[in-house]
C-alpha positions as CSV (number, residue, x, y, z in Angstrom):
1,R,38.2,-8.3,18.6
2,K,35.9,-9.8,21.0
3,T,32.9,-8.4,22.8
4,D,32.6,-8.1,26.6
5,R,30.6,-11.3,26.9
6,A,33.1,-13.2,24.9
7,S,35.9,-11.9,27.2
8,R,33.9,-12.9,30.3
9,L,33.3,-16.4,28.9
10,E,37.0,-16.8,28.2
11,R,37.8,-15.5,31.8
12,K,35.4,-18.1,33.2
13,K,37.0,-20.8,31.1
14,Q,40.5,-19.8,32.2
15,E,39.4,-19.8,35.9
16,K,37.8,-23.2,35.6
17,D,40.9,-24.6,33.8
18,K,43.1,-23.2,36.7
19,E,40.8,-24.8,39.3
20,E,41.0,-28.1,37.5
21,D,44.8,-27.9,37.3
22,E,45.1,-26.9,41.0
23,S,42.8,-29.8,42.0
24,K,44.8,-32.2,39.9
25,E,48.0,-30.9,41.5
26,E,46.6,-31.2,45.0
27,D,45.5,-34.7,44.3
28,S,48.9,-35.6,42.9
29,C,50.6,-33.9,45.9
30,S,48.3,-35.6,48.4
31,Q,49.0,-39.0,46.7
32,Q,52.8,-38.3,46.8
33,N,52.6,-37.3,50.5
34,R,50.6,-40.4,51.3
35,A,53.0,-42.6,49.4
36,S,56.0,-41.0,51.1
37,R,54.4,-41.4,54.5
38,K,53.7,-45.0,53.8
39,K,57.2,-45.5,52.7
40,N,58.6,-43.8,55.8
41,H,56.3,-45.9,58.0
42,Q,57.4,-49.0,56.2
43,Q,61.0,-48.1,56.5
44,K,60.5,-47.4,60.2
45,N,58.8,-50.7,60.6
46,S,61.4,-52.5,58.6
47,D,64.1,-50.7,60.6
48,G,62.4,-51.7,63.9
49,K,62.0,-55.2,62.7
50,K,65.6,-55.3,61.5
51,A,66.7,-53.9,64.9
52,G,64.6,-56.5,66.7
53,E,65.8,-59.2,64.5
54,E,69.4,-58.2,65.0
55,G,68.8,-58.1,68.8
56,S,67.1,-61.5,68.6
57,R,69.9,-62.8,66.5
58,Q,72.4,-61.5,68.9
59,R,70.4,-63.0,71.7
60,E,70.1,-66.3,69.8
61,R,73.7,-66.3,68.7
62,G,74.4,-67.6,72.0
63,K,71.7,-70.2,71.8
64,K,71.8,-71.6,68.2
65,A,72.7,-70.4,64.7
66,P,69.7,-70.2,62.3
67,T,69.6,-72.6,59.3
68,K,69.4,-71.6,55.5
69,D,65.8,-72.8,55.1
70,Q,64.6,-70.6,57.8
71,K,66.2,-67.6,56.2
72,E,64.6,-68.2,52.8
73,S,61.1,-68.6,54.3
74,E,61.4,-65.4,56.1
75,N,62.4,-63.5,53.0
76,K,59.4,-64.9,51.0
77,E,57.0,-63.7,53.7
78,K,58.4,-60.2,53.5
79,K,58.0,-60.1,49.7
80,T,54.4,-61.2,49.9
81,N,53.6,-58.6,52.5
82,K,55.1,-55.8,50.3
83,K,53.1,-56.9,47.2
84,E,49.8,-56.9,49.2
85,K,50.5,-53.4,50.5
86,E,51.3,-52.1,46.9
87,G,48.0,-53.7,45.6
88,D,46.0,-51.9,48.3
89,D,47.6,-48.6,47.5
90,K,46.8,-49.0,43.7
91,Q,43.1,-49.7,44.4
92,K,42.9,-46.7,46.6
93,T,44.5,-44.4,44.0
94,D,42.2,-45.8,41.3
95,R,39.1,-45.1,43.4
96,K,40.3,-41.6,43.9
97,N,40.9,-41.0,40.2
98,S,37.5,-42.4,39.3
99,T,35.7,-40.1,41.7
100,T,37.7,-37.1,40.5
101,S,37.0,-37.9,36.8
102,S,33.3,-38.4,37.5
103,S,33.1,-35.0,39.2
104,N,35.1,-33.4,36.4
105,S,32.8,-34.9,33.7
106,S,29.6,-33.6,35.5
107,D,31.2,-30.1,35.6
108,E,32.0,-30.2,31.9
109,E,28.4,-31.2,31.0
110,S,27.0,-28.3,33.0
111,L,29.5,-25.9,31.5
112,S,28.7,-27.0,28.0
113,E,25.1,-26.0,28.5
114,E,26.1,-22.6,29.7
115,E,28.6,-22.3,26.9
116,L,25.9,-23.0,24.3
117,A,23.7,-20.3,25.7
118,M,26.6,-17.8,25.8
119,L,27.6,-18.9,22.4
120,M,24.2,-18.3,21.0
121,E,24.1,-14.8,22.5
122,Q,27.6,-14.2,21.1
123,V,26.5,-15.3,17.6
124,E,23.5,-12.9,17.7
125,Q,25.8,-10.1,18.8
126,K,28.1,-10.8,15.9
127,K,25.2,-10.8,13.5
128,K,24.1,-7.4,14.8
129,L,27.6,-6.1,14.5
130,I,27.7,-7.3,10.8
131,A,24.4,-5.6,10.1
132,T,25.4,-2.3,11.8
133,M,29.0,-2.2,10.5
134,R,28.2,0.4,7.9
135,N,27.2,3.0,10.6
136,K,30.3,2.6,12.7
137,P,32.6,5.6,12.7
138,W,35.7,3.5,12.2
139,R,38.4,3.5,9.6
140,M,38.0,1.2,6.6
141,M,40.8,-1.2,7.7
142,K,39.3,-1.6,11.1
143,K,35.8,-2.2,9.6
144,L,37.2,-4.9,7.2
145,S,39.1,-6.7,9.9
146,V,36.2,-6.7,12.4
147,L,33.8,-7.8,9.7
148,R,36.0,-10.7,8.6
149,E,36.4,-11.8,12.2
150,A,32.7,-11.6,12.9
151,Q,31.8,-13.5,9.7
152,A,34.3,-16.2,10.5
153,F,33.0,-16.6,14.0
154,V,29.4,-16.8,12.8
155,E,30.2,-19.4,10.2
156,K,32.2,-21.5,12.7
157,F,29.8,-21.6,15.6
158,E,26.3,-21.0,14.1
159,G,25.9,-24.6,12.9
160,A,27.0,-26.0,16.3
161,L,24.1,-24.6,18.3
162,G,21.7,-27.5,17.5
163,K,21.3,-30.4,19.8
164,G,21.1,-34.1,19.0
165,K,19.0,-35.1,16.0
166,G,17.9,-31.5,15.3
167,K,21.5,-30.3,14.8
168,K,21.5,-31.0,11.0
169,L,18.1,-29.4,10.6
170,Y,19.2,-26.3,12.5
171,A,22.3,-26.0,10.4
172,Y,20.3,-26.4,7.2
173,K,17.9,-23.7,8.4
174,M,20.7,-21.3,9.2
175,M,22.3,-22.0,5.8
176,M,19.0,-21.3,4.0
177,A,18.5,-18.1,6.0
178,K,22.0,-17.0,4.9
179,K,21.2,-17.8,1.3
180,W,17.9,-15.9,1.5
181,V,19.5,-12.8,2.9
182,K,22.2,-12.9,0.2
183,F,19.5,-13.4,-2.5
184,K,17.5,-10.4,-1.2
185,R,20.6,-8.3,-1.2
186,D,21.6,-9.3,-4.7
187,F,18.0,-8.8,-5.9
188,D,18.0,-5.3,-4.4
189,N,21.3,-4.5,-6.2
190,F,19.8,-5.9,-9.4
191,K,16.7,-3.6,-9.0
192,T,19.0,-0.7,-8.5
193,Q,21.0,-1.5,-11.6
194,C,17.8,-1.8,-13.6
195,I,16.8,1.8,-12.9
196,P,17.6,3.5,-16.2
197,W,20.2,6.3,-16.3
198,E,20.8,6.2,-12.5
199,M,24.5,6.6,-12.6
200,K,24.3,9.4,-15.2
201,I,21.9,11.3,-13.1
202,K,24.1,10.8,-10.0
203,E,27.0,12.1,-11.9
204,V,25.1,15.2,-13.0
205,E,23.9,15.8,-9.5
206,S,27.4,15.6,-8.0
207,H,28.6,18.4,-10.4
208,F,25.6,20.6,-10.9
209,G,23.5,20.1,-7.8
210,S,20.1,18.7,-7.0
211,S,18.2,21.4,-9.0
212,V,19.7,20.3,-12.3
213,A,19.4,16.6,-11.4
214,S,15.7,17.1,-10.7
215,Y,15.1,17.9,-14.4
216,F,16.7,14.6,-15.5
217,I,14.7,12.7,-12.9
218,F,11.5,14.3,-14.2
219,L,12.6,13.5,-17.7
220,R,13.1,9.8,-16.8
221,W,9.7,9.8,-15.1
222,M,8.1,11.2,-18.3
223,Y,9.8,8.6,-20.4
224,G,8.2,5.8,-18.2
225,V,4.8,7.3,-18.5
226,N,5.0,7.7,-22.3
227,L,6.3,4.2,-22.6
228,V,3.2,2.9,-21.0
229,L,1.0,5.1,-23.2
230,F,2.8,3.9,-26.3
231,G,2.2,0.2,-25.3
232,L,-1.4,1.0,-24.7
233,I,-2.0,2.7,-28.1
234,F,0.3,0.5,-30.1
235,G,-1.1,-2.7,-28.7
236,L,-4.8,-1.9,-28.8
237,V,-5.2,0.4,-31.8
238,I,-2.3,0.3,-34.3
239,I,-1.4,-3.4,-34.4
240,P,-5.1,-4.6,-34.6
241,E,-5.7,-2.3,-37.6
242,I,-2.5,-3.3,-39.4
243,L,-3.0,-7.1,-38.8
244,M,-6.8,-7.4,-39.1
245,G,-8.0,-4.3,-40.9
246,M,-8.3,-3.6,-44.6
247,P,-5.0,-3.5,-46.4
248,Y,-3.5,-0.3,-48.0
249,G,-5.1,0.6,-51.3
250,S,-8.3,-1.2,-50.6
251,M,-10.4,1.9,-49.9
252,P,-10.1,5.6,-50.5
253,R,-9.1,6.6,-46.9
254,K,-6.1,4.2,-47.2
255,T,-5.0,5.3,-50.7
256,V,-3.1,8.3,-51.9
257,P,-5.2,10.4,-54.3
258,R,-4.3,10.2,-58.0
259,A,-3.2,13.8,-58.1
260,E,-0.7,13.3,-55.2
261,Q,0.8,10.0,-56.3
262,A,3.5,11.6,-58.4
263,T,5.1,13.5,-55.5
264,A,4.0,11.2,-52.6
265,M,7.5,9.9,-51.9
266,D,9.4,13.2,-52.3
267,F,11.4,14.2,-49.2
268,S,9.9,17.6,-49.0
269,V,6.5,16.1,-49.1
270,L,7.3,13.5,-46.5
271,W,9.0,16.1,-44.3
272,D,5.7,18.0,-44.1
273,F,3.9,14.7,-43.2
274,E,2.0,14.5,-46.4
275,G,2.0,11.9,-49.1
276,Y,2.2,8.3,-47.9
277,I,2.7,9.3,-44.3
278,K,-0.6,11.2,-44.3
279,Y,-2.5,8.0,-45.4
280,S,-0.8,5.7,-42.9
281,A,-1.6,4.3,-39.5
282,L,0.2,7.3,-38.0
283,F,-2.9,9.5,-38.3
284,Y,-6.6,9.3,-37.5
285,G,-8.0,9.1,-41.1
286,Y,-6.4,5.8,-41.9
287,Y,-8.7,3.8,-39.5
288,N,-11.9,2.2,-40.9
289,N,-15.3,2.5,-39.4
290,Q,-16.2,-1.2,-39.5
291,R,-17.8,-2.2,-36.3
292,T,-15.7,-5.4,-36.0
293,I,-12.6,-6.4,-37.9
294,G,-10.8,-9.8,-38.3
295,W,-11.6,-13.3,-37.2
296,L,-11.5,-12.0,-33.6
297,K,-14.4,-9.6,-34.2
298,Y,-12.3,-6.9,-32.7
299,R,-14.3,-3.7,-32.1
300,L,-11.8,-1.2,-33.4
301,P,-14.0,2.1,-33.1
302,M,-14.8,1.2,-29.5
303,A,-11.2,0.4,-28.7
304,Y,-10.0,3.7,-30.3
305,F,-12.5,5.7,-28.3
306,M,-11.7,3.9,-25.0
307,V,-7.9,4.1,-25.5
308,G,-8.2,7.8,-26.2
309,I,-10.0,8.3,-22.9
310,S,-7.7,5.9,-21.1
311,V,-4.6,7.9,-22.1
312,F,-6.0,10.9,-20.0
313,G,-7.2,8.6,-17.2
314,Y,-3.9,6.8,-16.7
315,S,-1.9,10.0,-16.9
316,L,-4.2,11.6,-14.3
317,M,-3.9,8.7,-12.0
318,V,-0.1,8.6,-12.3
319,V,0.4,12.3,-11.7
320,I,-1.9,12.4,-8.6
321,R,-0.2,9.3,-7.2
322,S,3.3,10.9,-7.7
323,M,2.1,14.1,-6.0
324,A,0.8,12.1,-3.0
325,R,4.1,10.1,-2.7
326,N,6.2,13.3,-3.0
327,A,4.1,15.0,-0.3
328,N,4.5,12.0,2.0
329,E,8.3,11.9,1.5
330,S,8.6,15.7,2.1
331,T,6.7,15.6,5.4
332,A,8.4,12.4,6.6
333,D,11.9,14.0,6.5
334,G,11.5,15.9,9.8
335,D,13.2,19.2,10.6
336,D,16.6,19.3,8.9
337,D,17.1,23.1,9.4
338,N,19.1,22.8,12.7
339,F,22.8,22.3,12.6
340,I,23.0,22.1,8.8
341,F,26.7,22.5,8.4
342,S,27.6,20.2,11.3
343,W,25.4,17.4,9.8
344,K,27.0,17.9,6.4
345,M,30.5,18.0,7.9
346,F,30.4,14.9,9.9
347,T,27.9,12.7,8.2
348,S,28.2,13.4,4.4
349,W,31.0,11.0,3.5
350,D,30.4,7.3,2.8
351,Y,33.3,5.3,4.1
352,L,32.4,2.2,2.0
353,I,33.3,4.0,-1.2
354,G,36.1,2.0,-2.9
355,N,36.0,3.3,-6.5
356,P,38.1,6.4,-7.2
357,E,35.6,7.8,-9.8
358,T,32.7,7.4,-7.3
359,A,34.9,9.1,-4.6
360,D,35.4,12.1,-6.9
361,N,31.7,12.3,-7.6
362,K,30.9,12.1,-3.9
363,F,33.5,14.8,-3.2
364,A,31.9,17.1,-5.8
365,S,28.4,16.4,-4.5
366,I,29.4,17.3,-0.9
367,T,31.0,20.5,-2.2
368,T,27.9,21.4,-4.1
369,S,25.7,20.8,-1.2
370,F,27.8,23.1,1.0
371,K,27.4,25.8,-1.7
372,E,23.6,25.3,-1.7
373,S,23.4,25.6,2.1
374,I,25.6,28.7,2.1
375,V,23.3,30.4,-0.5
376,D,20.2,29.5,1.5
377,E,21.8,30.9,4.7
378,Q,22.8,34.1,2.9
379,E,19.4,34.7,1.4
380,S,17.7,34.1,4.7
381,N,19.8,36.8,6.4
382,K,19.7,39.4,3.6
383,D,18.2,42.9,4.4
384,E,17.5,45.4,1.6
385,N,15.3,48.4,0.8
386,I,11.7,47.1,0.7
387,H,10.1,49.9,-1.3
388,L,12.8,49.7,-4.0
389,R,12.4,46.0,-4.2
390,R,8.6,46.3,-4.6
391,F,8.9,48.8,-7.4
392,L,11.3,46.7,-9.3
393,R,9.1,43.6,-9.0
394,V,6.0,45.5,-10.3
395,L,8.0,46.8,-13.2
396,A,9.3,43.3,-14.0
397,N,5.8,41.9,-14.0
398,V,4.5,44.7,-16.3
399,L,7.3,44.0,-18.8
400,I,6.6,40.3,-18.8
401,I,2.9,40.8,-19.3
402,C,3.7,42.9,-22.4
403,C,5.9,40.1,-23.7
404,L,3.1,37.6,-23.2
405,C,0.5,39.6,-25.0
406,G,2.8,40.3,-27.9
407,S,3.7,36.6,-28.4
408,G,0.0,35.7,-28.4
409,Y,-0.9,38.2,-31.0
410,L,2.1,37.2,-33.2
411,I,1.0,33.5,-33.1
412,Y,-2.6,34.3,-34.0
413,F,-1.5,36.5,-36.9
414,V,0.9,33.8,-38.2
415,V,-1.7,31.1,-38.0
416,K,-4.4,33.1,-39.8
417,R,-1.8,33.9,-42.5
418,S,-0.9,30.3,-42.9
419,Q,-4.6,29.5,-43.8
420,T,-4.2,31.9,-46.8
421,F,-0.9,30.2,-47.7
422,S,-2.6,26.8,-47.7
423,K,-5.0,27.9,-50.5
424,M,-2.2,29.1,-52.7
425,Q,0.0,27.0,-55.0
426,N,3.8,26.9,-55.2
427,V,4.2,27.9,-51.6
428,G,7.8,28.0,-50.3
429,W,9.2,26.1,-47.4
430,Y,9.1,29.0,-45.0
431,E,5.4,29.7,-45.8
432,R,4.5,26.1,-45.1
433,N,6.4,26.0,-41.8
434,E,6.0,29.6,-40.6
435,V,3.8,28.7,-37.6
436,E,6.2,26.1,-36.3
437,I,9.2,28.3,-36.8
438,V,7.6,31.3,-35.0
439,M,6.4,29.2,-32.1
440,S,9.8,27.5,-31.7
441,L,11.7,30.8,-31.8
442,L,9.3,32.3,-29.2
443,G,9.9,29.3,-27.0
444,M,13.7,29.7,-27.4
445,F,14.2,33.5,-26.9
446,C,11.4,34.4,-24.5
447,P,12.7,32.4,-21.4
448,P,16.1,34.1,-21.5
449,L,14.4,37.4,-21.8
450,F,12.2,36.6,-18.8
451,E,15.3,35.5,-16.8
452,T,16.9,38.9,-17.6
453,I,13.9,40.8,-16.5
454,A,13.6,38.6,-13.3
455,A,17.1,39.8,-12.2
456,L,15.3,43.1,-11.2
457,E,13.3,41.2,-8.6
458,N,16.2,39.7,-6.7
459,Y,14.3,36.7,-5.4
460,H,15.8,33.7,-3.7
461,P,17.1,31.3,-6.5
462,R,14.5,28.7,-5.6
463,I,11.6,31.2,-5.5
464,G,12.9,32.9,-8.6
465,L,12.9,29.5,-10.4
466,K,9.2,29.1,-9.5
467,W,8.3,32.5,-10.8
468,Q,10.3,31.8,-13.9
469,L,8.5,28.5,-14.4
470,G,5.1,30.2,-13.9
471,R,5.9,32.9,-16.5
472,I,7.2,30.5,-19.1
473,F,4.1,28.3,-18.4
474,A,1.9,31.3,-19.1
475,L,3.9,32.0,-22.3
476,F,3.5,28.4,-23.6
477,L,-0.1,28.1,-22.5
478,G,-1.0,31.4,-24.2
479,N,0.8,30.3,-27.4
480,L,-0.8,26.9,-27.3
481,Y,-4.4,28.1,-26.9
482,T,-3.8,30.9,-29.4
483,F,-2.7,28.2,-31.8
484,L,-5.7,26.1,-31.0
485,L,-8.2,29.0,-31.4
486,A,-6.7,29.8,-34.8
487,L,-6.8,26.2,-35.8
488,M,-10.4,25.9,-34.8
489,D,-11.2,28.5,-37.4
490,D,-9.6,26.3,-40.0
491,V,-11.6,23.3,-38.7
492,N,-14.8,25.2,-39.1
493,E,-13.9,26.1,-42.6
494,K,-13.2,22.4,-43.4
495,L,-16.5,21.3,-41.8
496,A,-18.3,23.7,-44.2
497,E,-16.2,22.3,-47.1
498,E,-17.1,18.7,-46.2
499,D,-20.8,19.2,-47.1
500,V,-19.8,20.2,-50.6
501,V,-17.3,17.3,-51.0
502,K,-19.8,14.9,-49.6
503,N,-22.3,15.7,-52.3
504,I,-19.6,15.5,-55.0
505,T,-18.5,12.1,-53.8
506,H,-22.1,10.9,-53.7
507,W,-22.8,12.1,-57.3
508,T,-19.5,10.6,-58.5
509,L,-20.4,7.2,-57.3
510,I,-23.9,7.5,-58.8
511,S,-22.6,8.6,-62.2
512,H,-20.1,5.8,-62.3
513,H,-22.9,3.3,-61.6
514,N,-25.2,4.9,-64.2
515,S,-22.5,5.0,-66.8
516,S,-21.8,1.3,-66.4
517,V,-25.5,0.4,-66.6
518,G,-26.1,2.8,-69.5
519,N,-23.8,0.8,-71.7
520,G,-26.3,-2.1,-71.8
521,S,-24.1,-4.5,-69.8
522,T,-25.9,-6.8,-67.4
523,A,-22.8,-7.6,-65.4
524,T,-22.0,-5.8,-62.2
525,P,-20.1,-2.6,-62.8
526,P,-16.4,-2.6,-62.1
527,P,-15.5,-0.8,-58.8
528,L,-14.2,2.7,-58.9
529,D,-10.5,3.0,-58.2
530,P,-10.1,4.3,-54.6
531,A,-7.5,6.8,-55.9
532,D,-10.1,8.5,-58.1
533,V,-12.8,9.0,-55.4
534,P,-13.1,12.6,-54.3
535,R,-11.9,13.1,-50.7
536,G,-13.1,15.2,-47.9
537,P,-10.6,17.5,-46.0
538,C,-10.6,15.1,-42.9
539,W,-10.1,17.8,-40.4
540,E,-9.0,15.3,-37.7
541,T,-5.9,14.3,-39.7
542,T,-5.2,18.0,-40.4
543,V,-5.1,18.8,-36.7
544,G,-2.9,15.7,-36.1
545,I,-0.5,16.8,-38.8
546,E,-0.2,20.3,-37.3
547,I,0.5,18.9,-33.8
548,V,3.1,16.4,-35.2
549,R,4.8,19.2,-37.1
550,L,5.0,21.4,-34.1
551,T,6.4,18.6,-32.0
552,V,9.1,17.6,-34.5
553,S,10.1,21.3,-35.0
554,D,10.4,21.7,-31.3
555,I,12.7,18.7,-31.1
556,L,14.9,20.0,-33.9
557,V,15.1,23.5,-32.5
558,T,16.0,22.1,-29.0
559,Y,18.8,19.9,-30.4
560,I,20.2,22.5,-32.7
561,T,20.3,25.1,-29.9
562,I,22.2,22.7,-27.6
563,L,24.6,21.7,-30.4
564,V,25.3,25.3,-31.6
565,G,24.7,27.3,-28.6
566,D,26.4,25.1,-26.0
567,F,28.9,22.7,-27.7
568,I,30.3,24.9,-30.4
569,R,30.5,27.8,-27.9
570,A,32.3,25.6,-25.4
571,C,34.8,24.4,-28.0
572,F,35.5,28.0,-29.1
573,V,36.1,29.2,-25.6
574,R,38.2,26.2,-24.6
575,F,40.6,26.3,-27.7
576,M,40.6,30.0,-28.4
577,N,41.4,30.8,-24.7
578,Y,45.1,30.0,-25.3
579,C,45.6,32.7,-28.0
580,W,43.1,35.3,-26.6
581,C,44.0,38.6,-25.0
582,W,42.1,37.9,-21.8
583,D,40.7,34.9,-20.0
584,L,37.6,33.8,-21.9
585,E,36.7,31.1,-19.4
586,A,36.6,33.6,-16.5
587,G,33.3,35.2,-17.6
588,F,32.0,33.9,-20.9
589,P,31.0,30.4,-19.6
590,S,28.3,32.0,-17.4
591,Y,26.2,32.1,-20.6
592,A,26.3,28.3,-20.7
593,E,24.5,27.7,-17.5
594,F,21.9,24.9,-17.8
595,D,18.4,26.5,-18.3
596,I,16.3,24.5,-15.8
597,S,13.1,26.5,-16.2
598,G,13.1,26.5,-20.0
599,N,13.9,22.8,-20.3
600,V,11.3,21.8,-17.7
601,L,8.5,23.9,-19.2
602,G,9.4,22.7,-22.7
603,L,9.1,19.1,-21.5
604,I,5.8,19.8,-19.8
605,F,4.2,21.5,-22.8
606,N,5.6,19.0,-25.2
607,Q,3.8,16.4,-23.1
608,G,0.6,18.4,-23.2
609,M,0.8,18.4,-27.0
610,I,1.3,14.6,-26.9
611,W,-1.8,14.1,-24.8
612,M,-3.8,16.3,-27.0
613,G,-2.5,15.0,-30.3
614,S,-2.5,11.3,-29.5
615,F,-6.3,11.2,-30.3
616,Y,-5.7,12.6,-33.8
617,A,-2.4,11.0,-34.4
618,P,-1.9,7.7,-32.6
619,G,1.7,7.4,-33.7
620,L,2.7,10.6,-32.0
621,V,3.4,8.8,-28.8
622,G,6.0,6.7,-30.5
623,I,7.7,9.8,-31.8
624,N,7.8,11.2,-28.3
625,V,9.3,8.1,-26.8
626,L,12.2,8.3,-29.3
627,R,12.5,12.0,-28.4
628,L,12.7,11.4,-24.7
629,L,15.1,8.5,-25.2
630,T,17.6,10.5,-27.3
631,S,17.1,13.6,-25.2
632,M,18.3,11.9,-22.0
633,Y,21.6,10.9,-23.6
634,F,22.1,14.1,-25.6
635,Q,21.3,16.5,-22.8
636,C,23.4,14.5,-20.3
637,W,26.3,14.7,-22.6
638,A,25.8,18.4,-23.3
639,V,25.5,19.2,-19.6
640,M,28.7,17.4,-18.6
641,S,30.7,18.6,-21.6
642,S,29.5,22.1,-22.5
643,N,27.8,23.6,-19.4
644,V,29.0,25.0,-16.1
645,P,27.2,25.0,-12.7
646,H,25.1,28.0,-11.8
647,A,26.9,30.9,-10.2
648,R,24.3,30.8,-7.4
649,V,23.9,27.1,-6.7
650,F,20.7,26.4,-4.9
651,K,19.1,23.2,-3.5
652,A,16.0,21.8,-5.1
653,S,12.8,21.4,-3.0
654,K,12.4,18.1,-1.2
655,S,9.1,17.7,-2.9
656,N,8.8,17.7,-6.7
657,N,5.2,18.7,-6.6
658,F,5.7,22.0,-8.3
659,Y,6.6,20.2,-11.5
660,M,3.7,17.8,-11.0
661,G,1.3,20.6,-10.3
662,L,2.1,22.2,-13.6
663,L,1.9,18.9,-15.4
664,L,-1.5,18.3,-13.8
665,L,-2.7,21.7,-15.0
666,I,-1.5,21.1,-18.5
667,L,-3.1,17.7,-18.5
668,F,-6.5,19.3,-17.7
669,L,-6.0,22.0,-20.3
670,S,-5.0,19.5,-23.0
671,L,-8.1,17.5,-22.2
672,L,-10.5,20.3,-23.0
673,P,-10.0,20.5,-26.8
674,V,-10.3,16.8,-27.1
675,A,-13.5,16.7,-25.0
676,Y,-14.9,19.6,-27.1
677,T,-14.3,17.7,-30.4
678,I,-15.8,14.5,-29.0
679,M,-18.9,16.1,-27.7
680,S,-19.6,18.9,-30.1
681,L,-18.0,18.5,-33.5
682,P,-19.3,16.0,-36.1
683,P,-16.6,13.5,-37.3
684,S,-15.5,13.5,-41.0
685,F,-17.8,11.4,-43.3
686,D,-15.1,9.5,-45.2
687,C,-12.2,9.0,-42.7
688,G,-11.6,7.7,-39.2
689,P,-13.2,5.1,-37.0
690,F,-16.2,7.3,-36.2
691,S,-17.2,8.3,-39.8
692,G,-20.9,8.0,-40.5
693,K,-22.0,9.1,-37.0
694,K,-23.2,12.5,-35.8
695,R,-20.9,12.6,-32.8
696,M,-17.9,10.5,-31.7
697,Y,-19.4,9.4,-28.4
698,E,-22.3,7.6,-30.2
699,V,-20.0,4.6,-30.5
700,I,-20.7,3.9,-26.8
701,Q,-24.4,4.0,-27.2
702,E,-24.1,1.7,-30.3
703,T,-22.1,-0.8,-28.3
704,I,-24.5,-0.8,-25.4
705,E,-27.5,-1.3,-27.6
706,L,-26.1,-4.1,-29.8
707,D,-23.7,-6.0,-27.5
708,F,-25.3,-5.7,-24.0
709,P,-28.6,-7.1,-22.8
710,L,-31.7,-4.9,-22.8
711,F,-31.7,-4.3,-19.0
712,V,-28.1,-3.1,-19.1
713,A,-29.0,-0.5,-21.7
714,K,-31.8,0.7,-19.5
715,I,-29.5,1.0,-16.5
716,F,-27.0,3.0,-18.6
717,S,-29.8,5.3,-19.8
718,Y,-30.8,5.9,-16.2
719,V,-27.3,6.5,-15.1
720,A,-26.8,9.0,-17.9
721,N,-29.7,11.1,-16.6
722,P,-28.4,14.6,-15.7
723,G,-30.6,14.4,-12.6
724,L,-28.3,11.8,-11.2
725,I,-25.0,13.0,-12.6
726,I,-25.2,16.5,-11.2
727,P,-26.0,15.5,-7.5
728,A,-23.2,12.8,-7.7
729,I,-20.7,15.5,-8.8
730,L,-21.8,17.8,-6.1
731,L,-21.5,15.1,-3.5
732,M,-18.0,14.2,-4.6
733,V,-17.0,17.9,-4.5
734,S,-18.4,18.4,-1.0
735,K,-16.7,15.3,0.2
736,Y,-13.4,16.4,-1.2
737,S,-13.7,19.8,0.3
738,F,-14.6,18.3,3.7
739,C,-11.6,16.0,3.6
C-alpha cells in the first residue's frame, strides 16, 4: 500500500504520460492532415494540369500530333518535381520531430529532479513506517505485508538517491547505516539474553503476579552483589595466601593439633566445621601475620583489613544506588490511576507474539493483572466499623510483641546453655547444634503465626505485606542480636583464657629450647612440631564457625521445608484427590501459597549474616553464592510445580525501595559488631593476620609509618584528629538535611 504522496506522484506521472501521448497524437494527426492536404492540392493541380493538357491536346490535335520524345521528357519533369516535393516534406517532419524530442527531454530532466526529491521523502516515510510498525493497531497479516512492501521499497530506491560520482558513496553509507542498526538490534537482543533467569522470572510473574516475581528479581540482584564480593575476597585475600603464603603444616595456626588429628577427617567433625576445615583458608585463623608474603611483597594483613571494609563500602554504594534508581523509575511513570481497566483491556496484548508458549504466559499475565487491579479497587471502596478494626489491630500488635519477646528469651537461654555444653565431653549431635536448630525453627514457624494474627487487622494486601515484613524483620533482628550478645559473653571468656594459654605456649617453647641446650649439644635445637604447640582459643575463628553453622542450617531447613511442605504435599493432594471423599484441591492448596514475606526477610537476614561473618570467615561468601545459585532454580521449580497463586492477588509496588530500605538497615546493623571488634577487642595472639597487635586497626598506622613518606604520616595524623573529624561529620549531616 502506498502513502498519499506516492499516490500523488503516480497521478502526476500518469497525467504527464497522457499529455505526452496526446501531444504525440496531435503531432501525428497534424502531420497526416498536412500530408492529405498536400496530396489533395497535388491531385487538384495534377487534375488541372491534366485538364489543361487535354484541352491543349484537343486544341493541338487540329494543329499537329506530338512526337514520342516530347512525351518522355514531360514525364521525366513530372517525376523530378514529385521527388523534390517529397524531400521537402521529409525535412519539415524531421525538424518538427527534433523540436518535439528536445522539448520532451527537457521535461524529463526537470521531472527527474522532482522525482528524486519526492522519492527521498517517500523513502523517509517508509523508514518511519517500519520503525513505528509495532505500535500500529493492525492485524498481524496486514503488518507483515506492509512491512515487507516498505522494506522492499527502501532497499530498491534508497541506493538510487545519490548523484553522479557520489552515488556509490551514498549507497555505501546507507548500507553501513543498515548494518549498524542491525548490529545494535542484535546486540540489544544479546544483552537481554545474557540477563540470567529472565525467562524463568517472566514465567513466574505471568502465573503468580508481580509480587511473587519481585522476590525472584531481588534474589537475582543479591546474587550479583555476592558474586562481586566473592571475586573481591577470593582474588585479594584467599588466592594470595594459598599461592604465596606459608604452606599447610608449616606453623601451628595451619596445622591440626595432635589431639585432634585422629578424628580430623570424620564426617561428623567436618559437618561441625571442625578438624581440617577449621584450620583451612575458610576461616580467619589460617592467615599469617607476616607483613609481606611472596616475591611480590604482597601486604596480606593490610589487604585483609581493606577488603573487610570494602565489603561494607561496596554494598552500601550498591544499595543506595539501587534505591535512587528505583525512586526515579517510580516517579517517572506518571499517573496511571485513571482508566485502569480501559488501558489494560485495549493495550495489554502484544501483537508481535508468535510463540504459543509465550502467548499462554502473556494471557496468564494479563489475567493476573486484572485480578490485581480488581483487588485494589475493592480495597479502596471498602467501608467497615472503624472502632472494631482499631481494637483488633491493637490486639494483634500485643500478641506479636509477646511472640517477639518469647523468641528472644529462648535464643538467649539456648546460647548460654550451649556454652556449658561446649565444656563437656561426649556431647550429642543435638547439644552441639541446639542453637542453630532453635533459630531455624523460630524462623520457620513464627512468620506463619504472624500471618495468622495479621488476619485480624484486615489491611490491604500490599500494606499487610509491609507490616508482615516489618514484624518478621523485628523477629530476625531480635534473634540475631540476642545471639550476638550471648556470643560476646563467650568471646570475653575466651579472651580471659588466652592470657593463660599465651603463658603456657611461651613456657613450652622456652622449656623445649632449654632441654635441647641442657643435653650439651652445640647444634641448634630441632624445631618443635607445630602440632605439639599449645593453641589459643582463637575467638575470631569461633565466631566465624558459629555464623557458618547458622547459615548452613538455615539453607538446609529452607530446602527441606520446600521439599516436604510443598512438593510432597502437592503430590499427595494431586494423586489422592481421585480416591478421596471430597475435592482436596478445592481448599487444601491454599496452604501452599508462596510465602513472600518469609522468603524475602530470610534472604535479607542471611545477607546480613554474610556481611558480618565475611570478616571472620572469608570463605562464607562463596558458600552464599552457591546457596543463591541453587535457590533460584530450586525455588522457581517449587513455585511452578507445588504452589498456587494467592487467593487475593495484589500488585507489587512500582518501587522496590521497601526491600532495599530493610537491606540498608540490616547492612548498618551488621556493620556494628564488626566495627566493635576492630576498634575495641584485641586480636588473638597466635592466629589471624592481626596477631601480635593490640588492635586490628593498627595495621593502617603501621603501613603509613613504614611505607609512606614522613610528611604523609603527619598529614594522616592531623586528619585523624577528632577536632577535624567531628566538624566534618556535622557539616555533612547539615548539608544532607538541607538537601
